[in-house]
C-alpha positions as CSV (number, residue, x, y, z in Angstrom):
1,X,15.2,-1.8,8.4
2,X,15.6,-1.3,12.0
3,X,12.6,1.0,12.0
4,X,10.7,-1.7,10.2
5,X,11.6,-4.4,12.7
6,X,10.7,-2.0,15.5
7,X,7.3,-1.3,13.9
8,X,6.7,-5.0,13.3
9,X,7.2,-6.1,16.9
10,X,4.9,-3.2,18.2
11,X,2.2,-3.9,15.5
12,X,2.3,-7.6,16.3
13,X,1.9,-6.8,20.2
14,X,-1.1,-4.5,19.4
15,X,-2.7,-7.0,17.0
16,X,-2.4,-9.8,19.8
17,X,-4.1,-7.6,22.4
18,X,-6.7,-6.6,19.8
19,X,-7.6,-10.1,18.8
20,X,-7.6,-11.2,22.5
21,X,-10.4,-8.6,23.2
22,X,-12.8,-9.6,20.5
23,X,-15.3,-12.1,22.3
24,X,-16.3,-14.2,19.3
25,X,-13.9,-17.1,18.6
26,X,-14.9,-17.4,15.0
27,X,-14.7,-13.6,14.3
28,X,-11.4,-13.5,16.2
29,X,-10.0,-16.4,14.1
30,X,-11.3,-14.8,10.7
31,X,-9.5,-11.5,11.4
32,X,-6.4,-13.2,12.8
33,X,-6.1,-15.5,9.6
34,X,-6.8,-12.4,7.3
35,X,-4.0,-10.2,9.0
36,X,-1.6,-13.2,9.1
37,X,-2.2,-13.9,5.3
38,X,-1.4,-10.2,4.6
39,X,1.6,-10.0,6.7
40,X,3.1,-13.4,5.5
41,X,2.6,-12.3,1.9
42,X,4.4,-9.0,2.2
43,X,7.3,-10.5,4.3
44,X,7.7,-13.3,1.8
45,X,8.0,-10.7,-1.1
46,X,10.6,-8.8,0.8
47,X,12.6,-11.9,1.6
48,X,12.4,-13.1,-2.0
49,X,13.7,-9.8,-3.3
50,X,16.5,-10.0,-0.6
51,X,17.5,-13.3,-1.7
52,X,17.5,-12.2,-5.4
53,X,19.5,-9.2,-4.5
54,X,22.1,-11.4,-2.6
55,X,22.3,-13.8,-5.5
56,X,22.9,-10.9,-7.9
57,X,25.9,-9.7,-5.7
58,X,27.4,-13.2,-5.3
59,X,27.1,-13.7,-9.3
60,X,29.3,-10.3,-9.8
61,X,31.9,-11.9,-7.4
62,X,32.0,-15.2,-9.4
63,X,31.7,-14.3,-12.9
64,X,33.3,-11.0,-13.8
65,X,32.8,-11.6,-17.4
66,X,29.2,-11.3,-16.7
67,X,29.5,-8.1,-14.8
68,X,27.3,-6.0,-17.1
69,X,24.5,-8.4,-17.0
70,X,24.6,-8.8,-13.2
71,X,24.9,-5.1,-12.6
72,X,21.7,-4.6,-14.6
73,X,19.9,-7.3,-12.4
74,X,21.1,-5.4,-9.4
75,X,20.0,-2.0,-10.6
76,X,16.6,-3.2,-11.2
77,X,16.1,-5.3,-8.0
78,X,17.3,-2.7,-5.4
79,X,14.7,-0.1,-6.2
80,X,12.0,-2.9,-5.9
81,X,13.3,-4.1,-2.4
82,X,13.3,-0.4,-1.3
83,X,9.7,0.0,-2.5
84,X,8.7,-3.3,-0.8
85,X,10.3,-2.2,2.5
86,X,8.7,1.2,2.3
87,X,5.3,-0.4,1.8
88,X,5.5,-2.9,4.8
89,X,6.8,-0.1,7.0
90,X,3.9,2.1,6.1
91,X,1.5,-0.7,6.9
92,X,3.2,-1.6,10.2
93,X,3.0,2.3,11.1
94,X,-0.6,2.4,10.4
95,X,-1.2,-0.9,12.5
96,X,0.8,0.6,15.3
97,X,-1.0,3.9,15.2
98,X,-4.5,2.0,15.4
99,X,-3.3,0.5,18.6
100,X,-2.1,3.8,20.2
101,X,-4.6,4.5,23.2
102,X,-3.4,8.2,23.9
103,X,-5.8,9.7,21.4
104,X,-8.9,11.6,22.7
105,X,-11.1,10.3,19.9
106,X,-11.1,7.7,17.1
107,X,-11.7,10.5,14.7
108,X,-8.4,12.2,15.6
109,X,-6.6,8.8,15.1
110,X,-8.1,8.3,11.7
111,X,-6.9,11.6,10.6
112,X,-3.3,10.8,11.5
113,X,-3.6,7.4,9.9
114,X,-4.7,9.3,6.9
115,X,-1.5,11.3,7.0
116,X,0.6,8.0,6.8
117,X,-1.3,6.4,3.8
118,X,0.6,8.2,1.0
119,X,4.2,7.3,2.4
120,X,3.5,3.7,1.2
121,X,3.4,4.9,-2.6
122,X,6.1,5.2,-5.0
123,X,6.0,8.9,-5.2
124,X,4.6,10.2,-1.8
125,X,5.7,13.7,-2.3
126,X,3.0,13.8,-5.1
127,X,0.4,11.5,-3.3
128,X,-2.8,12.5,-1.5
129,X,-5.4,10.5,0.2
130,X,-9.0,10.6,1.4
131,X,-11.1,8.2,3.6
132,X,-14.9,8.3,3.4
133,X,-16.5,6.5,6.3
134,X,-19.9,6.5,7.5
135,X,-20.9,9.6,5.3
136,X,-17.9,11.6,6.6
137,X,-14.8,12.7,4.5
138,X,-11.3,12.7,5.9
139,X,-8.7,14.2,3.5
140,X,-5.0,15.0,3.5
141,X,-4.3,18.7,3.4
142,X,-3.2,18.4,-0.1
143,X,-6.0,16.2,-1.4
144,X,-7.4,16.9,-4.9
145,X,-9.9,14.5,-6.9
146,X,-7.5,13.8,-9.9
147,X,-7.7,11.2,-12.7
148,X,-4.8,9.2,-11.4
149,X,-6.2,7.5,-8.3
150,X,-6.7,4.1,-6.8
151,X,-9.9,3.4,-4.6
152,X,-10.6,0.5,-2.4
153,X,-14.1,-0.1,-0.6
154,X,-14.1,-0.1,3.3
155,X,-16.3,-3.0,4.3
156,X,-17.6,-3.1,8.1
157,X,-19.3,-6.2,9.5
158,X,-19.8,-7.3,5.8
159,X,-21.5,-4.0,4.7
160,X,-20.0,-1.1,2.5
161,X,-19.2,1.6,4.9
162,X,-16.9,3.9,2.7
163,X,-13.8,3.8,0.7
164,X,-10.1,4.6,0.9
165,X,-8.5,6.6,-2.2
166,X,-5.0,7.4,-3.1
167,X,-4.4,9.7,-5.9
168,X,-1.4,11.5,-7.6
169,X,-1.4,15.2,-8.1
170,X,0.8,15.0,-11.2
171,X,0.7,12.6,-14.1
172,X,3.2,9.7,-13.7
173,X,4.5,6.9,-16.0
174,X,2.1,4.3,-16.9
175,X,2.5,1.2,-14.7
176,X,0.6,-2.0,-14.0
177,X,-2.6,-0.1,-12.8
178,X,-2.6,3.4,-14.5
179,X,0.5,5.1,-12.6
180,X,0.3,2.7,-9.8
181,X,2.3,-0.4,-9.1
182,X,0.9,-3.8,-8.8
183,X,1.9,-4.0,-5.2
184,X,0.2,-0.5,-4.4
185,X,-3.2,-2.2,-5.4
186,X,-2.5,-4.9,-2.7
187,X,-1.4,-2.2,-0.2
188,X,-4.5,0.0,-0.6
189,X,-6.8,-3.1,-0.4
190,X,-5.1,-4.2,2.8
191,X,-5.3,-0.8,4.3
192,X,-9.0,-0.5,3.5
193,X,-9.6,-3.9,5.0
194,X,-7.8,-3.0,8.3
195,X,-9.7,0.3,8.5
196,X,-12.8,-1.6,8.0
197,X,-12.2,-4.4,10.6
198,X,-10.5,-2.3,13.3
199,X,-11.5,1.4,12.9
200,X,-15.0,1.2,11.3
201,X,-16.9,-0.4,14.1
202,X,-15.4,2.3,16.5
203,X,-16.6,5.1,14.3
204,X,-19.9,3.6,13.5
205,X,-22.8,6.1,14.3
206,X,-24.7,5.6,17.3
207,X,-28.4,6.6,18.2
208,X,-28.3,10.3,18.8
209,X,-25.7,10.9,16.2
210,X,-22.5,10.3,18.2
211,X,-19.7,7.9,17.4
């Protein structure tokens, strides 16, 4: 949790500087509102799960006769809370990396961002990822095009520019979207949007073939 809070502070500081550098007030407001909506939604989800977990623990203290039922609630909610914290920590880590100015090139930064992507999924040890942007492929070292994958389009300035894909190397139990959790669909869509809004324009091909 301490790491999550630290990353949140650093990410918000970067986003504040990033938004201030955008010349167009309408574009700046649009991006600001989108990021705020994403962050508030994730934090509300974590807060709600924390409250449910706290309520379950209090119920165990008050009503010992309902101990079995309360322990079952606790057993189910704790993993959910862990997953939500993992997802938002992954997201803040990526946003923080986007603001790192020590990289020699945006392509190198994108490759490191890609390495972080699988850490937000339920089984990161069996996950791989690929970013396709402006006709170029960036893949994790273990990437395979498997049947068990999620894909989200990357949009830059209102136009399709590529896609973010996350896949499992092994078959997993069926969940809300194939082997993936419902929140992981939200997570990949948020990541694709951030890549399109922040990294996409920086990696756009310029006349002469450069970026």
